[in-house]
C-alpha positions as CSV (number, residue, x, y, z in Angstrom):
1,M,-170.1,-31.6,-46.6
2,Q,-168.4,-28.3,-47.6
3,Q,-169.6,-25.4,-45.4
4,K,-171.4,-22.6,-47.4
5,V,-169.4,-19.3,-47.5
6,L,-171.8,-16.6,-46.4
7,S,-172.0,-13.3,-48.4
8,D,-171.4,-10.0,-46.8
9,I,-175.1,-9.2,-46.5
10,E,-175.9,-12.7,-45.1
11,I,-173.3,-12.1,-42.4
12,A,-174.6,-8.7,-41.6
13,Q,-178.2,-9.8,-41.5
14,A,-177.3,-12.7,-39.1
15,A,-175.8,-10.3,-36.6
16,P,-178.3,-8.9,-34.1
17,P,-177.5,-5.2,-33.6
18,Q,-177.5,-3.5,-30.3
19,H,-179.8,-0.6,-29.7
20,I,-177.9,2.5,-30.8
21,K,-178.4,4.1,-27.3
22,K,-176.2,1.3,-25.9
23,I,-173.5,2.0,-28.5
24,A,-173.7,5.7,-27.5
25,A,-173.5,4.9,-23.8
26,S,-170.3,2.9,-24.5
27,I,-168.6,6.1,-25.6
28,Q,-170.2,8.2,-22.8
29,I,-172.9,9.9,-25.0
30,K,-176.1,10.7,-23.2
31,E,-179.4,9.8,-24.8
32,D,-180.4,13.5,-25.1
33,D,-177.3,14.1,-27.3
34,L,-178.7,11.6,-29.9
35,E,-181.2,12.2,-32.7
36,Y,-182.6,8.7,-33.4
37,Y,-183.2,7.3,-36.9
38,G,-184.8,4.1,-35.8
39,K,-183.2,1.7,-33.3
40,N,-179.8,1.2,-35.1
41,K,-178.6,4.6,-36.2
42,A,-178.6,8.1,-34.9
43,K,-177.3,11.7,-35.5
44,L,-174.7,13.2,-33.1
45,L,-175.0,16.8,-31.9
46,L,-172.1,19.0,-32.8
47,H,-171.6,20.3,-29.2
48,L,-170.0,17.0,-28.4
49,I,-166.9,18.1,-30.3
50,D,-164.2,19.0,-27.7
51,E,-161.1,20.6,-29.1
52,E,-159.0,19.9,-26.0
53,K,-159.7,16.2,-26.2
54,I,-158.9,16.2,-29.9
55,K,-155.3,17.3,-29.1
56,Q,-154.9,14.4,-26.6
57,H,-156.1,11.6,-28.9
58,H,-154.6,9.7,-31.8
59,L,-155.6,9.8,-35.5
60,I,-154.8,6.8,-37.8
61,L,-155.2,6.8,-41.5
62,V,-155.9,3.7,-43.6
63,T,-154.9,4.0,-47.3
64,A,-153.8,1.6,-50.0
65,I,-151.6,0.8,-52.9
66,T,-153.0,1.4,-56.4
67,P,-156.1,-0.8,-56.4
68,T,-157.6,-3.2,-58.9
69,P,-161.0,-2.0,-60.2
70,L,-162.9,-3.7,-57.3
71,G,-160.8,-2.1,-54.6
72,E,-158.5,-3.7,-52.0
73,G,-160.5,-3.5,-48.8
74,K,-159.6,-0.3,-47.0
75,T,-163.0,-0.1,-45.3
76,T,-162.8,-3.8,-44.3
77,I,-159.3,-3.2,-42.8
78,S,-160.4,0.1,-41.1
79,I,-163.3,-1.6,-39.3
80,G,-161.1,-4.7,-38.5
81,L,-158.4,-2.4,-37.1
82,T,-160.9,-0.6,-35.0
83,D,-162.3,-3.8,-33.5
84,G,-158.7,-5.1,-33.2
85,L,-157.6,-2.0,-31.1
86,N,-160.6,-2.6,-28.8
87,H,-159.5,-6.2,-28.5
88,I,-156.1,-5.2,-27.2
89,G,-157.6,-2.7,-24.7
90,K,-157.6,0.5,-26.6
91,K,-160.6,2.7,-26.9
92,A,-161.2,3.1,-30.7
93,I,-163.8,4.4,-33.1
94,A,-164.0,4.0,-36.8
95,V,-164.8,7.3,-38.7
96,L,-165.7,6.5,-42.3
97,R,-167.4,7.8,-45.4
98,E,-171.0,7.0,-46.4
99,P,-171.4,4.9,-49.5
100,S,-172.7,6.3,-52.7
101,L,-175.6,4.6,-54.6
102,G,-173.5,4.9,-57.8
103,P,-171.0,2.1,-56.9
104,V,-173.7,0.2,-54.9
105,F,-175.8,-0.2,-58.0
106,G,-172.8,-0.2,-60.3
107,V,-169.7,-2.3,-59.6
108,K,-169.3,-2.9,-55.9
109,G,-172.8,-3.7,-54.8
110,G,-172.1,-2.4,-51.3
111,A,-169.4,-0.5,-49.4
112,A,-169.8,-1.0,-45.6
113,G,-166.8,-3.3,-45.2
114,G,-166.9,-7.0,-45.8
115,G,-167.2,-10.5,-44.2
116,Y,-166.9,-10.2,-40.4
117,S,-165.5,-6.7,-40.6
118,Q,-168.6,-4.6,-41.3
119,V,-170.6,-1.7,-40.1
120,I,-174.3,-2.2,-39.6
121,P,-177.2,-1.8,-40.4
122,M,-175.5,-2.7,-43.7
123,E,-178.6,-2.4,-46.0
124,D,-179.5,1.1,-44.6
125,I,-175.9,2.3,-44.8
126,N,-175.6,1.3,-48.5
127,L,-179.0,2.7,-49.4
128,H,-180.7,5.9,-48.2
129,F,-179.2,5.8,-44.7
130,T,-180.1,9.0,-42.8
131,G,-180.8,11.0,-46.0
132,D,-177.5,13.0,-46.1
133,F,-176.9,12.4,-49.8
134,S,-180.5,13.4,-50.6
135,A,-180.1,16.6,-48.7
136,I,-176.9,17.4,-50.5
137,E,-178.6,16.7,-53.9
138,K,-181.5,19.0,-52.9
139,A,-179.3,21.9,-51.8
140,N,-177.2,21.6,-55.0
141,N,-180.2,21.4,-57.3
142,L,-182.0,24.2,-55.4
143,L,-179.1,26.5,-56.4
144,A,-179.3,25.2,-60.0
145,A,-183.0,26.1,-60.0
146,L,-182.4,29.5,-58.6
147,I,-179.8,30.2,-61.3
148,D,-182.2,29.3,-64.1
149,N,-184.9,31.3,-62.4
150,K,-182.6,34.4,-62.6
151,L,-182.2,33.8,-66.3
152,Q,-186.0,33.7,-66.7
153,S,-186.5,37.0,-64.8
154,K,-186.0,40.2,-66.9
155,T,-185.8,42.4,-63.8
156,R,-183.8,40.3,-61.4
157,S,-181.4,38.5,-63.7
158,L,-178.2,40.0,-62.2
159,N,-177.0,40.4,-65.8
160,L,-175.9,36.7,-65.6
161,D,-174.3,35.5,-68.8
162,P,-175.7,32.0,-69.4
163,R,-172.6,31.0,-71.4
164,T,-170.4,31.3,-68.2
165,I,-172.5,29.2,-65.9
166,V,-170.4,26.4,-64.4
167,W,-172.9,25.1,-61.8
168,K,-174.3,21.6,-62.6
169,R,-177.1,19.6,-61.2
170,V,-176.3,16.3,-59.4
171,I,-177.8,12.9,-58.8
172,D,-176.4,10.0,-56.8
173,M,-176.4,7.5,-59.6
174,N,-174.1,6.4,-62.4
175,D,-175.9,7.8,-65.5
176,R,-173.6,8.6,-68.4
177,S,-176.5,10.0,-70.5
178,L,-176.8,12.9,-68.1
179,R,-173.2,14.2,-68.5
180,N,-174.2,16.6,-71.3
181,I,-177.8,17.7,-71.8
182,I,-179.8,20.6,-73.1
183,I,-182.3,22.2,-70.7
184,G,-185.1,24.8,-71.1
185,L,-186.7,23.4,-74.2
186,G,-190.4,23.8,-74.9
187,G,-191.0,27.5,-75.1
188,T,-190.4,30.8,-73.4
189,G,-192.3,29.7,-70.3
190,D,-190.1,26.7,-69.8
191,G,-186.8,28.5,-69.2
192,M,-183.8,29.6,-71.4
193,P,-182.4,26.8,-73.5
194,R,-178.8,26.1,-72.7
195,Q,-176.3,23.3,-72.4
196,D,-176.1,21.8,-68.9
197,G,-175.1,18.5,-67.3
198,F,-175.1,16.4,-64.1
199,N,-172.3,15.3,-61.8
200,I,-172.6,12.4,-59.4
201,T,-173.5,13.6,-55.9
202,P,-170.1,12.5,-54.3
203,A,-168.3,14.7,-56.8
204,S,-170.4,17.8,-56.0
205,E,-169.1,20.9,-54.4
206,I,-171.9,20.7,-51.8
207,M,-170.5,17.3,-50.7
208,A,-167.0,18.9,-50.6
209,I,-168.3,21.8,-48.6
210,L,-170.1,19.6,-46.1
211,C,-166.8,17.6,-45.6
212,M,-164.7,20.7,-45.2
213,S,-167.0,22.7,-42.9
214,K,-166.2,23.2,-39.2
215,S,-169.5,24.6,-38.0
216,M,-172.9,25.7,-39.3
217,N,-171.6,29.3,-39.7
218,D,-168.6,28.0,-41.7
219,L,-170.9,25.9,-43.8
220,K,-173.0,29.0,-44.7
221,Q,-170.0,31.1,-45.5
222,R,-168.7,28.3,-47.8
223,L,-172.1,28.0,-49.5
224,G,-172.0,31.7,-50.1
225,N,-168.6,31.4,-51.8
226,I,-169.8,29.0,-54.5
227,Y,-168.9,30.5,-57.8
228,I,-171.7,30.1,-60.4
229,G,-170.6,32.3,-63.4
230,S,-170.1,35.8,-64.5
231,T,-172.1,38.8,-65.7
232,F,-172.0,40.1,-69.2
233,S,-169.4,42.6,-68.0
234,N,-167.2,39.8,-66.7
235,Q,-167.9,40.3,-63.0
236,P,-168.0,37.1,-60.9
237,L,-171.2,36.0,-59.3
238,F,-171.5,33.7,-56.3
239,A,-174.3,31.9,-54.6
240,R,-174.6,34.7,-52.0
241,D,-175.5,37.1,-54.8
242,L,-178.6,34.9,-55.5
243,N,-179.7,35.0,-51.8
244,A,-179.4,31.2,-51.9
245,V,-177.4,30.5,-48.7
246,G,-180.1,30.4,-46.1
247,A,-182.4,28.0,-48.0
248,M,-179.5,25.7,-48.9
249,A,-178.3,25.7,-45.3
250,V,-181.8,24.7,-44.1
251,L,-181.7,21.7,-46.4
252,L,-178.4,20.7,-44.8
253,K,-179.3,21.3,-41.2
254,D,-179.5,17.6,-40.3
255,A,-176.9,16.4,-42.9
256,I,-174.2,18.4,-41.1
257,K,-174.5,16.1,-38.0
258,P,-172.4,13.0,-38.1
259,N,-174.1,9.6,-38.0
260,L,-173.5,6.9,-35.3
261,V,-173.7,3.2,-36.1
262,Q,-171.8,0.1,-34.9
263,T,-169.5,-2.6,-36.1
264,L,-170.5,-6.2,-36.1
265,E,-168.6,-6.5,-32.8
266,G,-170.6,-3.8,-31.2
267,N,-168.0,-1.0,-31.3
268,A,-169.0,2.6,-32.2
269,A,-168.5,3.8,-35.8
270,I,-169.2,7.3,-37.2
271,L,-170.1,7.6,-40.9
272,H,-170.4,11.1,-42.5
273,G,-169.8,12.5,-45.9
274,G,-168.9,10.5,-49.0
275,P,-166.7,12.2,-51.7
276,F,-164.9,10.1,-54.2
277,A,-161.1,10.3,-54.1
278,S,-160.6,10.2,-57.9
279,I,-162.7,13.3,-58.6
280,A,-163.1,14.9,-55.1
281,Q,-161.2,14.9,-51.8
282,G,-162.0,11.4,-50.9
283,T,-162.3,11.7,-47.1
284,N,-165.1,11.9,-44.5
285,T,-166.1,15.2,-42.9
286,I,-163.8,17.3,-40.6
287,L,-166.7,17.4,-38.1
288,A,-166.9,13.6,-38.0
289,T,-163.2,13.2,-37.5
290,K,-163.2,15.7,-34.8
291,M,-166.2,14.1,-33.2
292,G,-164.4,10.7,-33.1
293,L,-161.3,12.3,-31.6
294,S,-163.5,13.9,-29.0
295,L,-165.1,10.6,-28.0
296,S,-162.3,8.1,-28.2
297,E,-158.6,7.6,-27.6
298,Y,-158.0,6.2,-31.1
299,V,-159.7,7.2,-34.4
300,V,-159.3,5.0,-37.5
301,T,-160.3,6.7,-40.7
302,E,-159.8,5.9,-44.4
303,A,-159.2,7.8,-47.6
304,G,-160.4,6.6,-51.0
305,F,-158.5,4.7,-53.7
306,G,-154.7,4.6,-53.5
307,A,-152.5,6.7,-51.4
308,D,-151.6,8.9,-54.4
309,L,-155.2,10.1,-54.3
310,G,-157.1,9.8,-51.0
311,A,-154.1,10.0,-48.7
312,E,-152.5,12.9,-50.5
313,K,-155.7,14.9,-50.3
314,F,-156.3,13.8,-46.7
315,F,-152.9,15.2,-45.7
316,D,-152.6,18.3,-48.0
317,I,-156.3,19.4,-47.9
318,K,-158.1,18.0,-44.9
319,C,-155.4,17.9,-42.3
320,A,-153.9,21.2,-43.4
321,S,-157.3,22.9,-43.2
322,A,-158.4,21.4,-39.9
323,Q,-155.0,21.4,-38.2
324,L,-155.3,17.6,-37.7
325,K,-152.1,15.7,-37.0
326,P,-152.3,12.0,-37.9
327,E,-149.9,9.8,-35.9
328,A,-150.0,6.6,-37.9
329,V,-150.9,5.3,-41.3
330,V,-151.8,1.8,-42.5
331,L,-151.0,1.0,-46.1
332,V,-153.3,-1.8,-47.4
333,A,-151.9,-4.2,-50.0
334,T,-153.3,-7.3,-51.5
335,V,-151.5,-10.2,-53.3
336,K,-154.2,-9.8,-56.0
337,A,-153.4,-6.1,-56.6
338,L,-149.7,-6.8,-56.8
339,R,-150.3,-9.6,-59.4
340,Y,-152.4,-7.0,-61.3
341,H,-149.6,-4.5,-61.3
342,G,-147.2,-7.3,-62.3
343,G,-149.2,-7.7,-65.5
344,A,-151.9,-10.3,-64.5
345,L,-155.0,-10.2,-66.6
346,K,-158.5,-10.2,-64.9
347,D,-158.8,-14.0,-65.0
348,E,-155.3,-14.3,-63.5
349,W,-155.8,-12.0,-60.5
350,N,-156.5,-14.9,-58.2
351,T,-153.9,-17.3,-59.7
352,L,-150.7,-17.8,-57.7
353,S,-147.7,-16.1,-59.4
354,L,-144.5,-15.2,-57.6
355,E,-143.3,-13.7,-60.9
356,K,-146.2,-11.3,-61.2
357,V,-146.2,-10.3,-57.5
358,E,-142.5,-9.5,-57.8
359,K,-143.1,-7.4,-60.9
360,G,-145.9,-5.6,-59.0
361,L,-143.8,-4.8,-55.9
362,P,-142.5,-1.4,-57.3
363,N,-146.0,-0.1,-56.9
364,L,-146.0,-1.0,-53.2
365,R,-142.5,0.5,-52.8
366,K,-143.6,3.8,-54.4
367,H,-146.6,4.2,-52.1
368,I,-144.4,3.6,-49.1
369,E,-141.9,6.2,-50.3
370,N,-144.8,8.6,-50.9
371,L,-146.1,8.3,-47.4
372,Q,-142.6,8.9,-46.1
373,L,-142.7,12.3,-48.0
374,F,-145.3,13.4,-45.5
375,G,-143.2,12.3,-42.5
376,M,-145.2,9.1,-42.0
377,R,-143.9,5.7,-41.4
378,P,-146.5,3.3,-42.6
379,V,-147.4,-0.2,-41.3
380,V,-148.3,-2.4,-44.3
381,A,-151.5,-4.5,-43.9
382,I,-151.6,-7.4,-46.2
383,N,-155.4,-7.9,-46.6
384,H,-155.7,-11.7,-46.7
385,F,-157.6,-13.6,-49.3
386,A,-158.0,-17.4,-49.6
387,T,-156.2,-17.4,-53.0
388,D,-153.0,-15.9,-51.4
389,S,-150.0,-18.2,-51.1
390,E,-147.5,-18.2,-48.3
391,E,-144.7,-17.7,-50.8
392,E,-146.3,-14.6,-52.2
393,I,-146.9,-13.2,-48.7
394,K,-143.2,-13.9,-47.7
395,L,-142.1,-12.0,-50.8
396,I,-144.1,-8.9,-49.8
397,K,-142.9,-9.0,-46.3
398,H,-139.3,-9.3,-47.5
399,E,-139.7,-6.2,-49.7
400,C,-141.2,-4.2,-46.8
401,R,-138.4,-5.4,-44.5
402,S,-135.8,-4.2,-47.0
403,M,-137.3,-0.7,-46.5
404,G,-137.5,-0.9,-42.7
405,I,-141.3,-1.3,-42.8
406,E,-143.3,-3.8,-40.9
407,A,-145.8,-5.9,-43.0
408,I,-148.6,-7.8,-41.2
409,V,-151.2,-10.2,-42.6
410,A,-154.7,-8.9,-41.6
411,D,-157.5,-11.4,-41.7
412,A,-160.4,-8.9,-41.1
413,W,-162.8,-10.4,-43.6
414,A,-162.7,-13.9,-42.1
415,D,-162.0,-13.1,-38.4
416,G,-163.0,-9.5,-37.7
417,G,-161.1,-7.8,-35.0
418,N,-159.5,-11.0,-33.8
419,G,-157.8,-11.2,-37.3
420,C,-156.4,-7.6,-36.8
421,K,-155.0,-7.8,-33.3
422,Q,-151.4,-8.1,-34.5
423,L,-152.0,-5.1,-36.8
424,A,-153.6,-3.1,-34.0
425,T,-150.6,-3.9,-31.7
426,A,-148.1,-2.7,-34.4
427,V,-150.1,0.5,-35.0
428,A,-150.4,1.3,-31.3
429,R,-146.7,0.7,-30.9
430,S,-145.9,3.0,-33.8
431,I,-147.9,5.8,-32.1
432,T,-146.2,5.2,-28.7
433,K,-142.8,5.4,-30.3
434,K,-143.8,8.5,-32.3
435,E,-142.4,7.0,-35.5
436,S,-144.4,9.4,-37.7
437,Q,-144.0,13.2,-37.7
438,F,-146.6,14.5,-40.1
439,H,-146.1,17.5,-42.4
440,P,-147.9,18.4,-45.7
441,L,-146.2,18.1,-49.1
442,Y,-146.6,21.7,-50.1
443,K,-147.6,25.1,-48.7
444,W,-151.0,26.5,-49.7
445,D,-149.5,29.9,-50.5
446,S,-147.3,28.6,-53.3
447,G,-148.4,28.9,-56.9
448,I,-151.0,26.5,-58.4
449,E,-148.4,25.3,-61.0
450,E,-145.9,24.7,-58.2
451,K,-148.4,22.7,-56.2
452,I,-149.4,20.6,-59.2
453,Y,-145.8,20.0,-60.1
454,A,-145.0,18.8,-56.6
455,I,-147.8,16.3,-56.6
456,A,-147.2,15.1,-60.1
457,T,-143.5,14.6,-59.8
458,K,-143.1,13.6,-56.2
459,I,-146.2,11.5,-55.7
460,Y,-147.0,10.2,-59.2
461,G,-143.4,10.0,-60.4
462,A,-144.0,12.1,-63.5
463,D,-141.1,13.9,-65.3
464,N,-143.1,17.1,-65.9
465,V,-146.6,18.6,-66.3
466,E,-148.1,20.0,-69.4
467,Y,-151.3,22.1,-69.8
468,T,-153.7,22.2,-72.7
469,P,-154.6,25.6,-74.2
470,K,-158.0,25.4,-72.4
471,A,-156.3,24.7,-69.1
472,K,-154.0,27.6,-69.5
473,T,-157.0,29.9,-70.2
474,Q,-158.8,28.6,-67.1
475,L,-155.7,29.0,-65.0
476,K,-155.6,32.7,-65.8
477,K,-159.2,33.0,-64.8
478,I,-158.5,31.2,-61.5
479,K,-155.7,33.6,-60.7
480,S,-157.7,36.6,-61.6
481,L,-160.4,35.5,-59.1
482,G,-157.7,35.2,-56.4
483,F,-158.1,31.5,-56.0
484,D,-154.5,30.5,-56.6
485,H,-153.8,30.4,-52.8
486,M,-156.1,27.3,-52.5
487,P,-154.8,23.7,-52.3
488,V,-155.2,21.5,-55.4
489,C,-157.5,18.5,-55.5
490,M,-156.2,16.4,-58.4
491,A,-158.8,14.5,-60.4
492,K,-157.3,11.5,-62.2
493,T,-157.7,7.8,-62.8
494,P,-157.4,5.7,-59.6
495,R,-156.0,2.7,-61.4
496,S,-152.5,4.1,-62.1
497,L,-150.0,6.4,-60.4
498,S,-150.0,8.2,-63.7
499,D,-152.9,9.9,-65.5
500,D,-153.2,6.9,-67.9
501,E,-154.9,3.9,-66.4
502,S,-153.1,1.5,-68.8
503,K,-149.8,2.3,-67.0
504,R,-149.7,-0.2,-64.1
505,G,-147.1,-0.8,-61.5
506,R,-144.7,2.1,-61.0
507,P,-144.8,4.1,-64.3
508,Q,-141.7,6.0,-65.3
509,N,-140.7,8.5,-68.0
510,F,-144.2,10.0,-68.4
511,I,-145.7,13.5,-68.5
512,V,-148.9,14.4,-66.7
513,T,-151.4,16.5,-68.8
514,V,-153.8,18.9,-67.1
515,R,-156.8,18.8,-69.5
516,E,-158.8,21.5,-67.8
517,F,-159.6,23.1,-64.5
518,E,-162.6,23.4,-62.3
519,F,-162.6,25.1,-58.9
520,A,-164.6,24.8,-55.8
521,A,-164.4,28.2,-54.2
522,G,-166.8,27.3,-51.4
523,A,-165.0,24.0,-50.5
524,G,-161.7,25.9,-50.9
525,F,-159.7,24.1,-53.5
526,V,-158.8,24.1,-57.2
527,I,-159.5,20.9,-59.3
528,P,-157.0,20.1,-62.1
529,L,-158.6,17.4,-64.3
530,L,-156.0,14.9,-65.7
531,G,-156.5,12.5,-68.6
532,D,-160.0,11.4,-69.4
533,V,-161.4,11.4,-65.8
534,M,-165.0,12.5,-65.5
535,R,-167.3,13.6,-62.7
536,M,-170.3,11.4,-63.8
537,P,-169.5,7.7,-64.1
538,G,-171.5,5.2,-66.2
539,L,-172.8,1.8,-65.3
540,P,-170.8,-1.3,-66.2
541,A,-172.2,-3.8,-68.7
542,E,-173.5,-6.0,-65.9
543,P,-174.4,-3.6,-63.0
544,S,-174.9,-4.8,-59.5
545,A,-178.4,-3.4,-59.7
546,E,-179.4,-6.4,-61.8
547,K,-178.7,-8.7,-58.8
548,I,-180.4,-6.6,-56.0
549,D,-183.9,-7.5,-54.8
550,I,-186.2,-7.6,-51.8
551,D,-188.5,-10.4,-50.6
552,E,-192.0,-10.4,-49.0
553,E,-190.5,-10.0,-45.5
554,G,-188.5,-6.9,-46.5
555,R,-185.2,-8.8,-46.6
556,V,-182.7,-7.3,-49.1
557,V,-180.6,-9.6,-51.2
558,G,-177.8,-8.9,-53.6
559,L,-175.8,-6.3,-51.7
560,F,-172.5,-8.2,-51.7
């Protein structure tokens, strides 16, 4: 009789978690330094961060080639690598992002790893967890309410021009109908009618600020720097002008603390922050990364989508801001994704095809070249699926070998840390040999156009960059506000190296178009929007929400 293949949630529910105080004790954290959220998760106090230890320990980034719509398993590999490093005698912690409810109820159905390479409690992590996303929403929407309250007041309006307001409300759900709305209808007592809209919470500036903050004082300063609009005399107004900072910070007082959970194998994992990489910076918080480096010899972290998005922002925004120096990078590739970039249609992604894999290899090569632009020598992890063939894997390994890069099959989904011991050994060896010498792609003090051009031409492979008339006008505004010294956080499709998701593989002979600009003065970066990317996704035709349920015993089903 054929053995049933367990789903991710069935595997997670079958694993008895250790009490979180035992996980904390394994990394020398005292019980008094924990704030418990039940038996299986806790908040870590910020005083545990030790800058001296950070300098002595090793930061590893996990990124990926351009993914298929369902992703290629960076989180699964990150957790497997963490367990694998512990298998070979290295003290390692995974430091990851928190999942957003948008993808959980939309396409993915869960984002806490997969198979035998997961963080638990899986259901809690994928749902409300410790309330960080809720706190971010509340802080964001409090500022929105204060803005509209100013418009309602005749004596305390700050002369705010409602036509210039850029601050939007947020919700952690894919809901396309909220992208563009009219508020304030009903009468004079119901507010001033104006056009507004919602972003998804992971794309909010409050999420970005939480992820970029280095302390509570830094958080408050960044909250105060949020630009909301201008007066009728064209003077800029910020959140600090509305006396909003204190109340917003109070709402975030617990959310600023990183969350401690565990892998299926009982190793410590820290989850904190959750920005998307396509429309935000795509990496966990600086505080969580520093917490991990304070508590463990090795920290494995990941950055969203392909290396052209998450990794670029990790290097140029997060590492440059926090003076972090990654010492190794793992580039996740799948046979499925290479078939995809070789022209395979959806129903062919899992069908053996040496021809399509070979045609997709230029995408892998480009991502390797891109990581080398940052002084990094990647180790390629071939995330193994049952539909892979030995011939296809040999083809990938041969391509990597031709570039002087080691490629290793990682079987994290089926075998957890044991399936990643070879990968862990290769990564540890790369760090020992100091094969990577990190440096950012550009300097922050260069012009905005220069920074965008560097990313577009060097990372994406574009020939040039064009700007719409609207983008040119907004660029003048950004410069007049003195924000041109900030790094850029490119917002584009994750499904292509270009700004057109129909261009698979390694696109050539194309021009990137900046449609418009947004800026996050509090987070500290400018956001060029490329193509038709948007900051509020919609649900697919058959959302995962339709398959999720709970039984009489409180057992959740349908989180894949």
